[in-house]
Gaussian input, Z-matrix of N, CA and C with variables (Angstrom, degrees):
# hf/3-21g

backbone

0 1
 N
 C     1     B1
 C     2     B2     1     A1
 N     3     B3     2     A2     1     D1
 C     4     B4     3     A3     2     D2
 C     5     B5     4     A4     3     D3
 N     6     B6     5     A5     4     D4
 C     7     B7     6     A6     5     D5
 C     8     B8     7     A7     6     D6
 N     9     B9     8     A8     7     D7
 C    10    B10     9     A9     8     D8
 C    11    B11    10    A10     9     D9
 N    12    B12    11    A11    10    D10
 C    13    B13    12    A12    11    D11
 C    14    B14    13    A13    12    D12
 N    15    B15    14    A14    13    D13
 C    16    B16    15    A15    14    D14
 C    17    B17    16    A16    15    D15
 N    18    B18    17    A17    16    D16
 C    19    B19    18    A18    17    D17
 C    20    B20    19    A19    18    D18
 N    21    B21    20    A20    19    D19
 C    22    B22    21    A21    20    D20
 C    23    B23    22    A22    21    D21
 N    24    B24    23    A23    22    D22
 C    25    B25    24    A24    23    D23
 C    26    B26    25    A25    24    D24
 N    27    B27    26    A26    25    D25
 C    28    B28    27    A27    26    D26
 C    29    B29    28    A28    27    D27
 N    30    B30    29    A29    28    D28
 C    31    B31    30    A30    29    D29
 C    32    B32    31    A31    30    D30
 N    33    B33    32    A32    31    D31
 C    34    B34    33    A33    32    D32
 C    35    B35    34    A34    33    D33
 N    36    B36    35    A35    34    D34
 C    37    B37    36    A36    35    D35
 C    38    B38    37    A37    36    D36
 N    39    B39    38    A38    37    D37
 C    40    B40    39    A39    38    D38
 C    41    B41    40    A40    39    D39
 N    42    B42    41    A41    40    D40
 C    43    B43    42    A42    41    D41
 C    44    B44    43    A43    42    D42
 N    45    B45    44    A44    43    D43
 C    46    B46    45    A45    44    D44
 C    47    B47    46    A46    45    D45
 N    48    B48    47    A47    46    D46
 C    49    B49    48    A48    47    D47
 C    50    B50    49    A49    48    D48
 N    51    B51    50    A50    49    D49
 C    52    B52    51    A51    50    D50
 C    53    B53    52    A52    51    D51
 N    54    B54    53    A53    52    D52
 C    55    B55    54    A54    53    D53
 C    56    B56    55    A55    54    D54
 N    57    B57    56    A56    55    D55
 C    58    B58    57    A57    56    D56
 C    59    B59    58    A58    57    D57
 N    60    B60    59    A59    58    D58
 C    61    B61    60    A60    59    D59
 C    62    B62    61    A61    60    D60
 N    63    B63    62    A62    61    D61
 C    64    B64    63    A63    62    D62
 C    65    B65    64    A64    63    D63
 N    66    B66    65    A65    64    D64
 C    67    B67    66    A66    65    D65
 C    68    B68    67    A67    66    D66
 N    69    B69    68    A68    67    D67
 C    70    B70    69    A69    68    D68
 C    71    B71    70    A70    69    D69
 N    72    B72    71    A71    70    D70
 C    73    B73    72    A72    71    D71
 C    74    B74    73    A73    72    D72
 N    75    B75    74    A74    73    D73
 C    76    B76    75    A75    74    D74
 C    77    B77    76    A76    75    D75
 N    78    B78    77    A77    76    D76
 C    79    B79    78    A78    77    D77
 C    80    B80    79    A79    78    D78
 N    81    B81    80    A80    79    D79
 C    82    B82    81    A81    80    D80
 C    83    B83    82    A82    81    D81
 N    84    B84    83    A83    82    D82
 C    85    B85    84    A84    83    D83
 C    86    B86    85    A85    84    D84
 N    87    B87    86    A86    85    D85
 C    88    B88    87    A87    86    D86
 C    89    B89    88    A88    87    D87
 N    90    B90    89    A89    88    D88
 C    91    B91    90    A90    89    D89
 C    92    B92    91    A91    90    D90
 N    93    B93    92    A92    91    D91
 C    94    B94    93    A93    92    D92
 C    95    B95    94    A94    93    D93
 N    96    B96    95    A95    94    D94
 C    97    B97    96    A96    95    D95
 C    98    B98    97    A97    96    D96
 N    99    B99    98    A98    97    D97
 C   100   B100    99    A99    98    D98
 C   101   B101   100   A100    99    D99
 N   102   B102   101   A101   100   D100
 C   103   B103   102   A102   101   D101
 C   104   B104   103   A103   102   D102
 N   105   B105   104   A104   103   D103
 C   106   B106   105   A105   104   D104
 C   107   B107   106   A106   105   D105
 N   108   B108   107   A107   106   D106
 C   109   B109   108   A108   107   D107
 C   110   B110   109   A109   108   D108
 N   111   B111   110   A110   109   D109
 C   112   B112   111   A111   110   D110
 C   113   B113   112   A112   111   D111
 N   114   B114   113   A113   112   D112
 C   115   B115   114   A114   113   D113
 C   116   B116   115   A115   114   D114
 N   117   B117   116   A116   115   D115
 C   118   B118   117   A117   116   D116
 C   119   B119   118   A118   117   D117
 N   120   B120   119   A119   118   D118
 C   121   B121   120   A120   119   D119
 C   122   B122   121   A121   120   D120
 N   123   B123   122   A122   121   D121
 C   124   B124   123   A123   122   D122
 C   125   B125   124   A124   123   D123
 N   126   B126   125   A125   124   D124
 C   127   B127   126   A126   125   D125
 C   128   B128   127   A127   126   D126
 N   129   B129   128   A128   127   D127
 C   130   B130   129   A129   128   D128
 C   131   B131   130   A130   129   D129
 N   132   B132   131   A131   130   D130
 C   133   B133   132   A132   131   D131
 C   134   B134   133   A133   132   D132
 N   135   B135   134   A134   133   D133
 C   136   B136   135   A135   134   D134
 C   137   B137   136   A136   135   D135
 N   138   B138   137   A137   136   D136
 C   139   B139   138   A138   137   D137
 C   140   B140   139   A139   138   D138
 N   141   B141   140   A140   139   D139
 C   142   B142   141   A141   140   D140
 C   143   B143   142   A142   141   D141
 N   144   B144   143   A143   142   D142
 C   145   B145   144   A144   143   D143
 C   146   B146   145   A145   144   D144
 N   147   B147   146   A146   145   D145
 C   148   B148   147   A147   146   D146
 C   149   B149   148   A148   147   D147
 N   150   B150   149   A149   148   D148
 C   151   B151   150   A150   149   D149
 C   152   B152   151   A151   150   D150
 N   153   B153   152   A152   151   D151
 C   154   B154   153   A153   152   D152
 C   155   B155   154   A154   153   D153
 N   156   B156   155   A155   154   D154
 C   157   B157   156   A156   155   D155
 C   158   B158   157   A157   156   D156
 N   159   B159   158   A158   157   D157
 C   160   B160   159   A159   158   D158
 C   161   B161   160   A160   159   D159
 N   162   B162   161   A161   160   D160
 C   163   B163   162   A162   161   D161
 C   164   B164   163   A163   162   D162
 N   165   B165   164   A164   163   D163
 C   166   B166   165   A165   164   D164
 C   167   B167   166   A166   165   D165
 N   168   B168   167   A167   166   D166
 C   169   B169   168   A168   167   D167
 C   170   B170   169   A169   168   D168
 N   171   B171   170   A170   169   D169
 C   172   B172   171   A171   170   D170
 C   173   B173   172   A172   171   D171
 N   174   B174   173   A173   172   D172
 C   175   B175   174   A174   173   D173
 C   176   B176   175   A175   174   D174
 N   177   B177   176   A176   175   D175
 C   178   B178   177   A177   176   D176
 C   179   B179   178   A178   177   D177
 N   180   B180   179   A179   178   D178
 C   181   B181   180   A180   179   D179
 C   182   B182   181   A181   180   D180
 N   183   B183   182   A182   181   D181
 C   184   B184   183   A183   182   D182
 C   185   B185   184   A184   183   D183
 N   186   B186   185   A185   184   D184
 C   187   B187   186   A186   185   D185
 C   188   B188   187   A187   186   D186
 N   189   B189   188   A188   187   D187
 C   190   B190   189   A189   188   D188
 C   191   B191   190   A190   189   D189
 N   192   B192   191   A191   190   D190
 C   193   B193   192   A192   191   D191
 C   194   B194   193   A193   192   D192

   B1=1.4461
   B2=1.4876
   B3=1.3224
   B4=1.4415
   B5=1.5301
   B6=1.3153
   B7=1.4445
   B8=1.5457
   B9=1.3232
   B10=1.5070
   B11=1.4926
   B12=1.3390
   B13=1.4416
   B14=1.5300
   B15=1.3429
   B16=1.4713
   B17=1.4923
   B18=1.3511
   B19=1.4796
   B20=1.5122
   B21=1.3505
   B22=1.4527
   B23=1.5344
   B24=1.2858
   B25=1.4713
   B26=1.5452
   B27=1.3543
   B28=1.4437
   B29=1.4967
   B30=1.3630
   B31=1.4711
   B32=1.5064
   B33=1.3518
   B34=1.4403
   B35=1.5413
   B36=1.3178
   B37=1.4727
   B38=1.5367
   B39=1.3187
   B40=1.4779
   B41=1.5340
   B42=1.3480
   B43=1.4345
   B44=1.5428
   B45=1.3309
   B46=1.4671
   B47=1.4698
   B48=1.3403
   B49=1.4547
   B50=1.5571
   B51=1.3167
   B52=1.5005
   B53=1.5370
   B54=1.2938
   B55=1.4520
   B56=1.5312
   B57=1.2888
   B58=1.4458
   B59=1.5369
   B60=1.3011
   B61=1.4745
   B62=1.5221
   B63=1.3215
   B64=1.4861
   B65=1.4936
   B66=1.3399
   B67=1.4807
   B68=1.5043
   B69=1.3208
   B70=1.4503
   B71=1.5033
   B72=1.3119
   B73=1.4603
   B74=1.5328
   B75=1.3339
   B76=1.4805
   B77=1.5336
   B78=1.3580
   B79=1.4482
   B80=1.5375
   B81=1.3204
   B82=1.4403
   B83=1.5094
   B84=1.3172
   B85=1.4595
   B86=1.5388
   B87=1.3075
   B88=1.4794
   B89=1.5318
   B90=1.2990
   B91=1.4469
   B92=1.4914
   B93=1.3391
   B94=1.4570
   B95=1.5030
   B96=1.3598
   B97=1.4464
   B98=1.5056
   B99=1.3356
   B100=1.4877
   B101=1.5505
   B102=1.3105
   B103=1.4703
   B104=1.5267
   B105=1.3136
   B106=1.5002
   B107=1.5207
   B108=1.3221
   B109=1.4563
   B110=1.5086
   B111=1.3271
   B112=1.4598
   B113=1.5320
   B114=1.3556
   B115=1.4852
   B116=1.5026
   B117=1.2873
   B118=1.4994
   B119=1.5356
   B120=1.3072
   B121=1.4915
   B122=1.5454
   B123=1.2837
   B124=1.4549
   B125=1.5371
   B126=1.3560
   B127=1.4007
   B128=1.5389
   B129=1.3075
   B130=1.4661
   B131=1.5334
   B132=1.3059
   B133=1.4543
   B134=1.5258
   B135=1.3116
   B136=1.5051
   B137=1.5270
   B138=1.3226
   B139=1.4401
   B140=1.4893
   B141=1.3706
   B142=1.5033
   B143=1.5228
   B144=1.3253
   B145=1.4851
   B146=1.4941
   B147=1.3557
   B148=1.4381
   B149=1.5259
   B150=1.3490
   B151=1.4511
   B152=1.4967
   B153=1.3493
   B154=1.4714
   B155=1.5069
   B156=1.3103
   B157=1.4562
   B158=1.5224
   B159=1.3071
   B160=1.4242
   B161=1.5349
   B162=1.3253
   B163=1.4443
   B164=1.5225
   B165=1.3512
   B166=1.4847
   B167=1.5545
   B168=1.3325
   B169=1.4539
   B170=1.5124
   B171=1.3619
   B172=1.4840
   B173=1.5320
   B174=1.3162
   B175=1.4669
   B176=1.5234
   B177=1.3385
   B178=1.4279
   B179=1.5221
   B180=1.3039
   B181=1.4677
   B182=1.5602
   B183=1.3250
   B184=1.4373
   B185=1.5180
   B186=1.3119
   B187=1.4566
   B188=1.5257
   B189=1.3084
   B190=1.4565
   B191=1.5346
   B192=1.3358
   B193=1.4823
   B194=1.4871
   A1=106.90
   A2=116.41
   A3=120.21
   A4=110.37
   A5=116.48
   A6=121.45
   A7=114.19
   A8=115.90
   A9=119.09
   A10=111.22
   A11=122.06
   A12=121.26
   A13=113.96
   A14=116.89
   A15=119.36
   A16=109.41
   A17=118.53
   A18=120.71
   A19=113.19
   A20=114.71
   A21=120.81
   A22=111.76
   A23=117.06
   A24=120.06
   A25=113.41
   A26=116.34
   A27=121.02
   A28=117.90
   A29=116.76
   A30=119.31
   A31=111.78
   A32=118.45
   A33=122.24
   A34=112.71
   A35=116.62
   A36=119.82
   A37=111.92
   A38=117.69
   A39=122.01
   A40=111.62
   A41=117.95
   A42=120.05
   A43=110.51
   A44=116.55
   A45=121.31
   A46=116.51
   A47=116.80
   A48=120.04
   A49=105.38
   A50=112.87
   A51=118.14
   A52=108.81
   A53=116.79
   A54=122.30
   A55=108.56
   A56=117.30
   A57=121.86
   A58=109.29
   A59=115.91
   A60=121.84
   A61=113.53
   A62=117.86
   A63=119.16
   A64=111.32
   A65=116.25
   A66=121.85
   A67=107.65
   A68=116.90
   A69=118.36
   A70=111.32
   A71=115.91
   A72=124.67
   A73=102.34
   A74=114.47
   A75=119.10
   A76=108.08
   A77=115.62
   A78=121.39
   A79=107.41
   A80=117.11
   A81=122.29
   A82=106.72
   A83=115.98
   A84=124.06
   A85=111.82
   A86=115.41
   A87=121.83
   A88=109.73
   A89=119.03
   A90=124.07
   A91=109.00
   A92=118.40
   A93=122.42
   A94=109.16
   A95=119.32
   A96=120.04
   A97=115.96
   A98=116.84
   A99=120.69
   A100=112.98
   A101=116.00
   A102=120.44
   A103=109.23
   A104=116.69
   A105=120.44
   A106=109.77
   A107=120.24
   A108=120.70
   A109=113.01
   A110=118.50
   A111=121.38
   A112=108.40
   A113=112.55
   A114=117.66
   A115=109.49
   A116=114.76
   A117=120.07
   A118=105.99
   A119=116.12
   A120=120.52
   A121=110.50
   A122=117.25
   A123=121.77
   A124=110.52
   A125=117.15
   A126=121.01
   A127=108.34
   A128=114.45
   A129=121.22
   A130=110.46
   A131=116.80
   A132=122.74
   A133=106.59
   A134=116.25
   A135=121.64
   A136=112.14
   A137=117.19
   A138=121.70
   A139=115.47
   A140=116.52
   A141=118.84
   A142=106.87
   A143=114.05
   A144=119.38
   A145=109.36
   A146=115.80
   A147=121.78
   A148=112.54
   A149=117.78
   A150=121.94
   A151=109.62
   A152=116.57
   A153=121.42
   A154=106.35
   A155=114.97
   A156=120.01
   A157=108.38
   A158=117.89
   A159=122.32
   A160=109.63
   A161=114.97
   A162=120.84
   A163=112.48
   A164=117.14
   A165=119.86
   A166=111.26
   A167=116.87
   A168=120.50
   A169=111.94
   A170=117.40
   A171=122.24
   A172=110.22
   A173=116.21
   A174=120.65
   A175=110.50
   A176=114.27
   A177=118.73
   A178=112.07
   A179=116.78
   A180=123.02
   A181=106.69
   A182=116.72
   A183=120.77
   A184=108.40
   A185=117.22
   A186=122.01
   A187=109.91
   A188=117.32
   A189=119.72
   A190=109.16
   A191=116.26
   A192=118.97
   A193=110.90
   D1=141.55
   D2=177.84
   D3=-102.11
   D4=176.61
   D5=-173.16
   D6=-61.24
   D7=-38.64
   D8=-177.95
   D9=-61.54
   D10=-54.59
   D11=175.59
   D12=-59.93
   D13=-32.15
   D14=178.95
   D15=-67.82
   D16=-40.10
   D17=175.10
   D18=-60.49
   D19=-43.43
   D20=-179.25
   D21=-59.36
   D22=-43.72
   D23=-179.48
   D24=-87.71
   D25=2.70
   D26=173.39
   D27=75.97
   D28=29.75
   D29=-179.67
   D30=-129.68
   D31=24.10
   D32=-177.85
   D33=-64.89
   D34=-16.42
   D35=175.67
   D36=-70.24
   D37=-19.61
   D38=-175.19
   D39=-114.45
   D40=-33.80
   D41=-174.26
   D42=-139.28
   D43=173.43
   D44=174.91
   D45=104.88
   D46=-14.46
   D47=177.74
   D48=-155.40
   D49=166.22
   D50=177.47
   D51=-93.33
   D52=122.62
   D53=177.66
   D54=-163.80
   D55=150.49
   D56=-179.10
   D57=-57.34
   D58=131.48
   D59=177.01
   D60=93.28
   D61=-9.61
   D62=178.31
   D63=-89.95
   D64=157.00
   D65=175.39
   D66=-76.81
   D67=136.74
   D68=177.53
   D69=-160.86
   D70=136.08
   D71=165.25
   D72=-112.58
   D73=138.93
   D74=-172.40
   D75=-133.32
   D76=135.34
   D77=172.40
   D78=-122.48
   D79=132.54
   D80=176.09
   D81=-104.92
   D82=122.71
   D83=-176.75
   D84=-100.31
   D85=156.24
   D86=177.38
   D87=-77.81
   D88=-15.50
   D89=-178.98
   D90=-168.22
   D91=-153.46
   D92=178.52
   D93=-61.36
   D94=123.81
   D95=-177.71
   D96=-62.82
   D97=-17.42
   D98=177.51
   D99=-90.09
   D100=-3.71
   D101=177.97
   D102=-87.32
   D103=128.34
   D104=-174.43
   D105=-65.56
   D106=-16.83
   D107=178.95
   D108=-87.36
   D109=-7.74
   D110=178.01
   D111=-81.84
   D112=151.71
   D113=175.26
   D114=-130.88
   D115=154.20
   D116=173.95
   D117=-71.22
   D118=125.90
   D119=179.87
   D120=-96.46
   D121=-36.38
   D122=177.00
   D123=-149.78
   D124=148.87
   D125=178.49
   D126=-137.74
   D127=138.05
   D128=-177.56
   D129=-128.05
   D130=136.42
   D131=175.56
   D132=-129.19
   D133=129.97
   D134=-177.32
   D135=52.12
   D136=35.68
   D137=177.05
   D138=78.18
   D139=9.36
   D140=-178.10
   D141=-120.85
   D142=132.73
   D143=178.75
   D144=-68.94
   D145=124.59
   D146=-179.90
   D147=-110.20
   D148=-15.09
   D149=-177.32
   D150=-153.02
   D151=145.77
   D152=170.97
   D153=-148.95
   D154=148.88
   D155=174.82
   D156=-91.74
   D157=125.10
   D158=178.78
   D159=-95.82
   D160=107.83
   D161=-175.65
   D162=-68.71
   D163=-30.29
   D164=176.88
   D165=-65.51
   D166=-42.54
   D167=179.84
   D168=-90.31
   D169=-10.31
   D170=-179.73
   D171=57.99
   D172=45.67
   D173=175.87
   D174=-157.56
   D175=160.25
   D176=177.56
   D177=-80.65
   D178=148.18
   D179=-179.40
   D180=-125.39
   D181=122.40
   D182=176.92
   D183=-93.63
   D184=139.71
   D185=178.24
   D186=-69.75
   D187=140.68
   D188=177.46
   D189=-78.52
   D190=148.53
   D191=-176.98
   D192=-80.95

């Protein structure tokens, strides 16, 4: 969700942009996320990396809990 929808629903103080103290899950893509050739390279939940794509092994690696 981006800042504009977050403002509309009244929760821009918690979500909608990246800033210290806000809730955020983040995915870093290799390209346009709507392009079928793009892949998720890294994913973070609550500031902790939970997934990364390993280019040497050519596969995704999920962080152990």
